[in-house]
C-alpha positions in Angstrom: -52.4 2.8 -14.3 -52.6 5.7 -11.0 -55.7 3.2 -9.7 -53.6 1.2 -10.2 -50.6 2.1 -9.0 -52.8 3.0 -5.6 -54.5 -0.3 -5.4 -51.3 -2.1 -5.0 -50.1 0.5 -2.3 -52.8 -0.4 -0.3 -52.3 -4.0 -0.8 -48.4 -3.5 0.3 -49.5 -2.0 2.8 -52.4 -4.7 4.0 -48.9 -7.2 3.6 -46.2 -5.2 5.5 -49.1 -4.9 8.0 -49.3 -8.7 8.8 -46.3 -9.0 9.1 -46.3 -7.5 12.0 -46.3 -10.9 14.0 -48.2 -10.9 17.3 -46.2 -14.2 19.0 -42.5 -13.2 17.5 -43.1 -9.2 18.6 -43.8 -10.0 22.4 -41.9 -12.8 21.8 -38.2 -10.4 21.8 -39.9 -8.5 24.4 -39.5 -11.2 26.6 -36.6 -12.6 24.7 -37.8 -15.9 23.2 -38.1 -16.7 19.6 -41.0 -19.5 20.1 -40.1 -20.6 16.5 -37.5 -22.7 18.3 -40.5 -24.5 20.9 -43.7 -26.8 20.5 -44.4 -26.8 17.3 -42.4 -24.1 15.8 -44.8 -22.2 14.6 -45.5 -18.1 15.4 -49.4 -18.1 16.3 -51.0 -18.3 19.1 -52.1 -22.0 19.9 -47.8 -23.0 19.6 -48.0 -19.2 21.8 -50.8 -20.7 25.0 -48.6 -24.3 24.9 -44.7 -22.6 25.3 -45.6 -18.9 26.6 -48.9 -19.1 28.3 -52.7 -18.0 28.3 -51.5 -13.6 28.7 -48.7 -13.8 25.9 -51.0 -15.9 23.8 -53.7 -12.8 24.8 -51.5 -10.7 23.2 -50.9 -12.9 20.2 -54.3 -13.7 19.2 -55.6 -9.4 20.0 -52.9 -8.0 17.4 -52.9 -10.9 14.7 -56.6 -10.2 14.8 -56.3 -6.1 15.2 -53.7 -6.1 12.5 -56.5 -7.6 9.7 -58.9 -5.5 10.9 -56.9 -2.4 9.9 -55.8 -3.5 6.9 -59.3 -4.4 5.3 -61.0 -1.2 7.3 -58.2 1.3 6.6 -56.5 0.2 3.5 -59.6 -1.8 1.7 -62.6 1.2 2.9 -65.8 0.4 4.5 -67.8 -1.8 2.1 -67.3 -5.3 1.3 -65.1 -4.9 -2.3 -62.9 -6.9 -4.0 -60.0 -4.0 -1.9 -61.2 -5.1 1.0 -61.0 -8.6 0.4 -58.0 -8.5 -1.3 -56.1 -6.4 1.3 -57.1 -9.6 3.6 -56.4 -11.3 2.2 -52.5 -9.9 2.0 -53.0 -9.5 5.5 -52.9 -13.2 6.0 -49.9 -14.0 3.8 -47.6 -11.1 5.6 -48.2 -13.5 8.5 -48.0 -17.4 7.0 -44.2 -15.2 5.3 -43.4 -12.2 7.3 -41.0 -10.2 5.5 -39.8 -9.1 8.8 -39.3 -12.0 9.9 -37.4 -14.0 7.7 -40.5 -14.9 6.0 -41.6 -17.6 8.5 -44.8 -17.0 10.2 -48.0 -18.6 11.4 -50.7 -20.1 9.7 -53.0 -17.3 9.0 -56.4 -18.3 11.6 -56.2 -15.9 13.5 -55.4 -13.2 10.8 -57.6 -14.6 8.4 -60.7 -13.7 11.8 -59.4 -10.1 11.8 -60.5 -10.2 7.9 -63.4 -11.5 9.5 -64.4 -9.1 11.9 -63.9 -6.3 10.1 -66.3 -7.3 6.8 -69.3 -9.7 8.6 -69.3 -10.5 12.6 -72.0 -13.0 11.1 -69.5 -15.2 8.3 -66.9 -14.5 11.8 -69.1 -16.2 14.2 -70.4 -18.9 11.9 -67.3 -20.1 11.5 -66.5 -19.4 15.4 -69.5 -21.9 15.0 -67.9 -24.6 13.3 -64.5 -24.5 14.9 -65.9 -25.2 17.8 -68.0 -28.1 16.9 -64.9 -29.5 15.5 -63.0 -29.0 18.6 -66.1 -30.4 20.8 -66.4 -34.0 18.5 -62.8 -34.1 17.6 -60.9 -32.1 19.7 -57.6 -30.9 17.2 -57.1 -27.5 17.0 -55.8 -28.2 13.1 -58.5 -30.0 12.0 -60.9 -27.7 13.7 -59.5 -24.3 11.9 -59.3 -26.1 8.0 -63.2 -27.6 8.4 -64.0 -24.6 9.8 -62.5 -21.9 6.8 -63.5 -25.0 4.1 -66.7 -23.9 5.0 -66.2 -19.9 4.5 -67.5 -20.2 1.1 -70.2 -22.2 2.1 -71.3 -19.7 4.5 -70.6 -16.6 2.3 -73.5 -18.1 0.0 -76.3 -19.2 2.8 -75.7 -15.3 3.9 -76.5 -14.1 0.8 -79.5 -16.5 0.3 -81.4 -15.2 2.9 -80.7 -12.2 2.8 -78.3 -11.7 5.6 -75.5 -10.6 3.6 -75.2 -8.3 0.8 -75.9 -10.2 -2.4 -72.8 -7.6 -4.0 -70.7 -9.2 -1.5 -71.3 -12.8 -2.7 -68.4 -12.8 -5.3 -65.7 -10.8 -2.9 -66.6 -12.7 -0.1 -66.9 -16.0 -2.2 -63.2 -15.3 -3.2 -61.3 -14.7 -0.4 -63.2 -17.9 1.1 -61.9 -20.2 -1.5 -58.0 -18.4 -1.3 -57.9 -18.6 2.8 -59.8 -21.9 3.1 -56.5 -23.3 0.1 -53.9 -21.1 1.7 -55.1 -23.1 5.2 -55.1 -26.1 4.7 -51.3 -25.9 2.9 -50.5 -23.6 6.2 -51.8 -27.2 8.5 -49.8 -29.2 5.9 -47.8 -30.8 9.0 -51.2 -31.3 11.4 -52.9 -33.4 8.7 -49.9 -35.6 8.3 -49.7 -36.2 12.5 -53.1 -37.3 12.3 -53.1 -40.3 10.1 -50.1 -41.1 11.5 -52.3 -40.8 14.7 -50.2 -38.2 17.0 -51.9 -35.3 16.3 -52.5 -33.9 19.7 -55.6 -33.5 21.2 -56.9 -30.1 23.4 -58.9 -32.4 26.0 -61.1 -29.2 27.2 -63.1 -28.5 24.6 -63.6 -31.8 23.1 -66.2 -33.0 24.8 -66.0 -36.1 23.3 -63.1 -37.6 24.7 -64.6 -36.5 27.9 -68.6 -38.5 27.5 -66.6 -41.6 26.5 -64.1 -41.4 29.3 -66.7 -41.8 31.3 -68.4 -45.1 29.7 
């Protein structure tokens, strides 16, 4: 019982860390609530579109850092179920922050912070998938969904090729599947706009779109 209580306290601490939403904290210093602007999402993409690059950079740094702290301090240095559990708790805290009426962001930056803590190689793979999707389609939401969905496969490939410790496979697969489902859920409005053909594109990263424009 004592071990269970300690584990639950660590998970709760990770959730509370995740609830420290970068966009909303920095927004308070600026006197704005970005949930009332742009897409209404308290995340890095909406922060960039409504408040500019420096504000968005601060948001992303906070949201990545809090997940790293949650995993490495509360979860421990090894990739265990507790470590990824703390990472997922931080992601949930970002999406449903107790300090901000349970209205937060979509969890992507916090997911990246968790991967930075448990496996920089996996982080590089996920970012690579996201970048390819951005160059092909130019949609941040679609890139985030596909990159998150690729996480379990990347974890399996990493273990099969000895890039990752085989003991980490179970926790990483569990974390990857849970995060992929959560990211799809948090991007459901993006999926609706994609079906309607109204989802905006990041034209600077949409390489295929630029190439088409030249032909």
